[in-house]
LOPARO-411689 format. One record per residue (C-alpha): chain; residue number from 1; x, y, z. Coordinates in steps of 0.001 Angstrom, whole numbers, plus 500000, padded with zeros to 6 digits. Layout:
BEGIN
chain; resi; east; north; up
A; NUM; X; Y; Z;
...
***
This chain:
BEGIN
chain; resi; east; north; up
A; 1; 945550; 558671; 124785;
A; 2; 947784; 561807; 124537;
A; 3; 951550; 561698; 123450;
A; 4; 953803; 564267; 125084;
A; 5; 956376; 564901; 122527;
A; 6; 959785; 566566; 123568;
A; 7; 963311; 566925; 122481;
A; 8; 966065; 565146; 124242;
A; 9; 968196; 567664; 126167;
A; 10; 971761; 567541; 124724;
A; 11; 970612; 567041; 121346;
A; 12; 970707; 570766; 120291;
A; 13; 973875; 572632; 119251;
A; 14; 973018; 575474; 121690;
A; 15; 972748; 572796; 124508;
A; 16; 976511; 572669; 124836;
A; 17; 976636; 576435; 125774;
A; 18; 973356; 576675; 127482;
A; 19; 972486; 573593; 129257;
A; 20; 970193; 575002; 131831;
A; 21; 967560; 576064; 129124;
A; 22; 968021; 573082; 127078;
A; 23; 967253; 570759; 129980;
A; 24; 964115; 572904; 131078;
A; 25; 962018; 571162; 128783;
A; 26; 961694; 568026; 131061;
A; 27; 960397; 570189; 133695;
A; 28; 957457; 571219; 131143;
A; 29; 956932; 567609; 130205;
A; 30; 956500; 566529; 133922;
A; 31; 954000; 569429; 134530;
A; 32; 951794; 568767; 131591;
A; 33; 951755; 565072; 132257;
A; 34; 950646; 565528; 135780;
A; 35; 948067; 567867; 134789;
A; 36; 946479; 565595; 132289;
A; 37; 946654; 562479; 134581;
A; 38; 944925; 564445; 137211;
A; 39; 942088; 564859; 134763;
A; 40; 942225; 560998; 134139;
A; 41; 943857; 561243; 130738;
A; 42; 946359; 558406; 129616;
A; 43; 949628; 560036; 128732;
A; 44; 952594; 558690; 127245;
A; 45; 955841; 560483; 126681;
A; 46; 958556; 560377; 124072;
A; 47; 961863; 562143; 123399;
A; 48; 963384; 562777; 120012;
A; 49; 966711; 563947; 119171;
A; 50; 966291; 564477; 115485;
A; 51; 963348; 565129; 112980;
A; 52; 964085; 561599; 111551;
A; 53; 963118; 560175; 114705;
A; 54; 959571; 561393; 114491;
A; 55; 957982; 559014; 111977;
A; 56; 958669; 555951; 113969;
A; 57; 957440; 557406; 117164;
A; 58; 954145; 558889; 115346;
A; 59; 953543; 555536; 113651;
A; 60; 954099; 553468; 116856;
A; 61; 951691; 555553; 119157;
A; 62; 947927; 554969; 119537;
A; 63; 947585; 558518; 120687;
A; 64; 945380; 560699; 118794;
A; 65; 946777; 564099; 119917;
A; 66; 950298; 565254; 120576;
A; 67; 951331; 567869; 123069;
A; 68; 954367; 569446; 121221;
A; 69; 957034; 570644; 123583;
A; 70; 959867; 570092; 120849;
A; 71; 961991; 573192; 121161;
A; 72; 965212; 572266; 119074;
A; 73; 966297; 569236; 117211;
A; 74; 969997; 568618; 116613;
A; 75; 972536; 570987; 115039;
A; 76; 969795; 572035; 112561;
A; 77; 968106; 574866; 114612;
A; 78; 965447; 575237; 112105;
A; 79; 964031; 571809; 112070;
A; 80; 961671; 571791; 115066;
A; 81; 959028; 573782; 113376;
A; 82; 958255; 570774; 111125;
A; 83; 956890; 568676; 114093;
A; 84; 953344; 569861; 113745;
A; 85; 953338; 569187; 110033;
A; 86; 954443; 565872; 110591;
A; 87; 951930; 565071; 113252;
A; 88; 949325; 566122; 110767;
A; 89; 950693; 563859; 108082;
A; 90; 950234; 560987; 110534;
A; 91; 946704; 562044; 111408;
A; 92; 947520; 563360; 114865;
A; 93; 945997; 566635; 116273;
A; 94; 948910; 568673; 117600;
A; 95; 948754; 571375; 120381;
A; 96; 950410; 574866; 120073;
A; 97; 951310; 576695; 116953;
A; 98; 951467; 575247; 113597;
A; 99; 954677; 574831; 111468;
A; 100; 954133; 578101; 109422;
A; 101; 954019; 580177; 112720;
A; 102; 956951; 578230; 114394;
A; 103; 958915; 578679; 111453;
A; 104; 958290; 582412; 111232;
A; 105; 958809; 583275; 114742;
A; 106; 961874; 581256; 115123;
A; 107; 963475; 583760; 112734;
A; 108; 963517; 587133; 114319;
A; 109; 964314; 588893; 111399;
A; 110; 961297; 587527; 109472;
A; 111; 959117; 588191; 112585;
A; 112; 960281; 591821; 112662;
A; 113; 959236; 592441; 108918;
A; 114; 955796; 590774; 109365;
A; 115; 955262; 592745; 112655;
A; 116; 956306; 595972; 111040;
A; 117; 954060; 595355; 108031;
A; 118; 951031; 594888; 110594;
A; 119; 951732; 598231; 112283;
A; 120; 953584; 596906; 115276;
A; 121; 956806; 598798; 116436;
A; 122; 960186; 596972; 116420;
A; 123; 963588; 598260; 117209;
A; 124; 965821; 599187; 114370;
A; 125; 968400; 596569; 113328;
A; 126; 970286; 594449; 110701;
A; 127; 970725; 590526; 110204;
A; 128; 974225; 589604; 109871;
A; 129; 974966; 586180; 108404;
A; 130; 978450; 584808; 108632;
A; 131; 978895; 585653; 104804;
A; 132; 978401; 589187; 105590;
A; 133; 981576; 589173; 107735;
A; 134; 983702; 587636; 105066;
A; 135; 982390; 589308; 102053;
A; 136; 982127; 592928; 103516;
A; 137; 984585; 595077; 105238;
A; 138; 984096; 595831; 108938;
A; 139; 983559; 599481; 107928;
A; 140; 980863; 598765; 105474;
A; 141; 979175; 596566; 107957;
A; 142; 979396; 599062; 110664;
A; 143; 977971; 601881; 108569;
A; 144; 974830; 599693; 108035;
A; 145; 974165; 599694; 111995;
A; 146; 971556; 601874; 113567;
A; 147; 972460; 604271; 116181;
A; 148; 973672; 602912; 119461;
A; 149; 973119; 601725; 122236;
A; 150; 973079; 598102; 120357;
A; 151; 972516; 594490; 121436;
A; 152; 973768; 591486; 119447;
A; 153; 971988; 588394; 119779;
A; 154; 971447; 584967; 117819;
A; 155; 968743; 585027; 115114;
A; 156; 966778; 581878; 116033;
A; 157; 967316; 580905; 119657;
A; 158; 964935; 581405; 122794;
A; 159; 965371; 581692; 126534;
A; 160; 967883; 584598; 126169;
A; 161; 970469; 581914; 124875;
A; 162; 973507; 583849; 123705;
A; 163; 972525; 587178; 125563;
A; 164; 974868; 588393; 128120;
A; 165; 974257; 592017; 129596;
A; 166; 977917; 592524; 130027;
A; 167; 978987; 591186; 126595;
A; 168; 976126; 591495; 124239;
A; 169; 975231; 595247; 124535;
A; 170; 977383; 598109; 123378;
A; 171; 977067; 601935; 123565;
A; 172; 977977; 602425; 119850;
A; 173; 979036; 600701; 116768;
A; 174; 982642; 599377; 116671;
A; 175; 984608; 596508; 116158;
A; 176; 983606; 594693; 119424;
A; 177; 980137; 594479; 118064;
A; 178; 981273; 592534; 115080;
A; 179; 983328; 590316; 117273;
A; 180; 980148; 589526; 119333;
A; 181; 978532; 588716; 116008;
A; 182; 981362; 586398; 115259;
A; 183; 980834; 584852; 118535;
A; 184; 977125; 584162; 117703;
A; 185; 978265; 582421; 114377;
A; 186; 980912; 580232; 115973;
A; 187; 978895; 579082; 118969;
A; 188; 975397; 579053; 117691;
A; 189; 976021; 578310; 113980;
A; 190; 973488; 580858; 112763;
A; 191; 973090; 584638; 111980;
A; 192; 973497; 587403; 114463;
A; 193; 970572; 589952; 114818;
A; 194; 972121; 593270; 115629;
A; 195; 969571; 595838; 116844;
A; 196; 969059; 599085; 119003;
A; 197; 968877; 598256; 122739;
A; 198; 965878; 600102; 123290;
A; 199; 964561; 601588; 126497;
A; 200; 964945; 600504; 130002;
A; 201; 962064; 598460; 131012;
A; 202; 960943; 595054; 129884;
A; 203; 957405; 593715; 129755;
A; 204; 955752; 590417; 128698;
A; 205; 952418; 589638; 127635;
A; 206; 950869; 586063; 127970;
A; 207; 948189; 585112; 125603;
A; 208; 945825; 582224; 125670;
A; 209; 943150; 580770; 123142;
A; 210; 940064; 580089; 125046;
A; 211; 936761; 579045; 123622;
A; 212; 937780; 580693; 120154;
A; 213; 938974; 583946; 121808;
A; 214; 942316; 585305; 122220;
A; 215; 942796; 586757; 125807;
A; 216; 945753; 588380; 127457;
A; 217; 946211; 586831; 130687;
A; 218; 948505; 589391; 132205;
A; 219; 951267; 591912; 131544;
A; 220; 954182; 591182; 133630;
A; 221; 957351; 593232; 134143;
A; 222; 960968; 592272; 134658;
A; 223; 961834; 594481; 137758;
A; 224; 965390; 595895; 137321;
A; 225; 965176; 598349; 140244;
A; 226; 967513; 596302; 142316;
A; 227; 970320; 595961; 139815;
A; 228; 973550; 597569; 140983;
A; 229; 974580; 600944; 139293;
A; 230; 975923; 600486; 135858;
A; 231; 974152; 596960; 135260;
A; 232; 972209; 597051; 132082;
A; 233; 968525; 596501; 132461;
A; 234; 968467; 593447; 130431;
A; 235; 966987; 589869; 131066;
A; 236; 969979; 587936; 129753;
A; 237; 970639; 584198; 130104;
A; 238; 972011; 584256; 133690;
A; 239; 969086; 586227; 134735;
A; 240; 966792; 583643; 133299;
A; 241; 968741; 580443; 134074;
A; 242; 971388; 580830; 136770;
A; 243; 969132; 580514; 139877;
A; 244; 971830; 581085; 142484;
A; 245; 973221; 584168; 140810;
A; 246; 972917; 587613; 141894;
A; 247; 971416; 588883; 138690;
A; 248; 968554; 586253; 139021;
A; 249; 967881; 587433; 142418;
A; 250; 967663; 591052; 141309;
A; 251; 965517; 590694; 138325;
A; 252; 962274; 589229; 139794;
A; 253; 959044; 589009; 137575;
A; 254; 956144; 591099; 138624;
A; 255; 952756; 589900; 137694;
A; 256; 950919; 591967; 136988;
A; 257; 953058; 594984; 136222;
A; 258; 952694; 598061; 138291;
A; 259; 951798; 600063; 135152;
A; 260; 948883; 602487; 134230;
A; 261; 945713; 600961; 132742;
A; 262; 946220; 602826; 129407;
A; 263; 949822; 601493; 128946;
A; 264; 948674; 597997; 130007;
A; 265; 945883; 598255; 127206;
A; 266; 948422; 599434; 124630;
A; 267; 950689; 596600; 125344;
A; 268; 947675; 594030; 125209;
A; 269; 946511; 595394; 121928;
A; 270; 949989; 595094; 120355;
A; 271; 950181; 591610; 121722;
A; 272; 947058; 590574; 120120;
A; 273; 948043; 592065; 116702;
A; 274; 951412; 590189; 117085;
A; 275; 949565; 587011; 117768;
A; 276; 947107; 587636; 114573;
A; 277; 950120; 588754; 112320;
A; 278; 952266; 585587; 113098;
A; 279; 949288; 583146; 112961;
A; 280; 949499; 581940; 116626;
A; 281; 947424; 579072; 118206;
A; 282; 946700; 577995; 121793;
A; 283; 949167; 580082; 123652;
A; 284; 952143; 582667; 123182;
A; 285; 954173; 585141; 124942;
A; 286; 954930; 588577; 123474;
A; 287; 957962; 590394; 124827;
A; 288; 958646; 594091; 124795;
A; 289; 961072; 596828; 125643;
A; 290; 959854; 600384; 126316;
A; 291; 961043; 603648; 127522;
A; 292; 959306; 603646; 131075;
A; 293; 955685; 603504; 130032;
A; 294; 956056; 604904; 126484;
A; 295; 957439; 604006; 123138;
A; 296; 957101; 600096; 123330;
A; 297; 958686; 597854; 120738;
A; 298; 958105; 594236; 120284;
A; 299; 961244; 592176; 121068;
A; 300; 959936; 588769; 119825;
A; 301; 956956; 586404; 119677;
A; 302; 957442; 583418; 121703;
A; 303; 955349; 580764; 119915;
A; 304; 955085; 577463; 122082;
A; 305; 956972; 579506; 125038;
A; 306; 958295; 578027; 128274;
A; 307; 954992; 576587; 130215;
A; 308; 957083; 574972; 133011;
A; 309; 955655; 575529; 136583;
A; 310; 958315; 578222; 137421;
A; 311; 957810; 580052; 133954;
A; 312; 956284; 583562; 133328;
A; 313; 953411; 581721; 131505;
A; 314; 952486; 579677; 134684;
A; 315; 952525; 582806; 136550;
A; 316; 950229; 584397; 134384;
A; 317; 947929; 581590; 134449;
A; 318; 947959; 581584; 138189;
A; 319; 947116; 585477; 138221;
A; 320; 943971; 584968; 135795;
A; 321; 942673; 582175; 138073;
A; 322; 943207; 579230; 135580;
A; 323; 944496; 576153; 137012;
A; 324; 947263; 574370; 135241;
A; 325; 944975; 571429; 134747;
A; 326; 942390; 573525; 132950;
A; 327; 945135; 574970; 130900;
A; 328; 946280; 571494; 129792;
A; 329; 942708; 570524; 129142;
A; 330; 942297; 573614; 126984;
A; 331; 945242; 572583; 124851;
A; 332; 943858; 569201; 123984;
A; 333; 940404; 570748; 123321;
A; 334; 941826; 573257; 120934;
A; 335; 943841; 570731; 119071;
A; 336; 941057; 568364; 118755;
A; 337; 938720; 571088; 117412;
A; 338; 941490; 572327; 114794;
A; 339; 941669; 568582; 113443;
A; 340; 938110; 568121; 112790;
***
């Protein structure tokens, strides 16, 4: 028996301001459950709202393997990474990245440091906790910022939560940048990351662990060519989740990216290094910004990314000729092998 474990939508703090991305986990649950049942696997599902719910769920289930689709738990945005460790404590194999990897990659600032140490380029930036805005003058903080343009984002969210192309990007340092950092503090209850808004193109590399090897399924690109003049080339929250919006329609995903073989190989190599440096398992997605087909930097490492049927990861699987059923079976196989 397999247990598909997920967070209950609405439990996370960010769910109040980002309900679309918060609810999307249920689409992932349905897709994985259908894939496993198609292979004759007995599946049960459980949703949790807080880490304290987990021991009771794990003690009550006869499942030997857990498919971990928990993205966020309650107001404490840093609790979800502990799910694999608790599964292990209850003798359950667990799919996806382990607690150390999830904890690291949830913190974009720590991840940047690890990537930099591994020789992976990242954009210049600073981390701004709420105490910095109270303990330092605005002038002191602005003096620490890199050259513009700049983007302000939450430190520990995914799905572009808290990112708005009109409100999060600034041509240069100024009081408005600090105001946006305060917005992040107040609405997402976490530090803000302020970094250079690098380049004009955005790429994604989907990675999969298959038979002990890490393969890059595809390099995808977000096509900004249809954006209206003056619109920032940025995959923000609306472009990801507001399906009826103009910006969603104007920022399609292209799989594979229409780029040269040498540049694609360069992104793939960077993605593999990022996987190894952060300690990923099973599947991940690495996001990049670049200046055309040059000067790529890693935006973030998405450990346990969205694997719903409309996700970029699912599109990469399809491009690679891997059925969703085969993918789900790989996750179970990998988890069992690690637990031996």
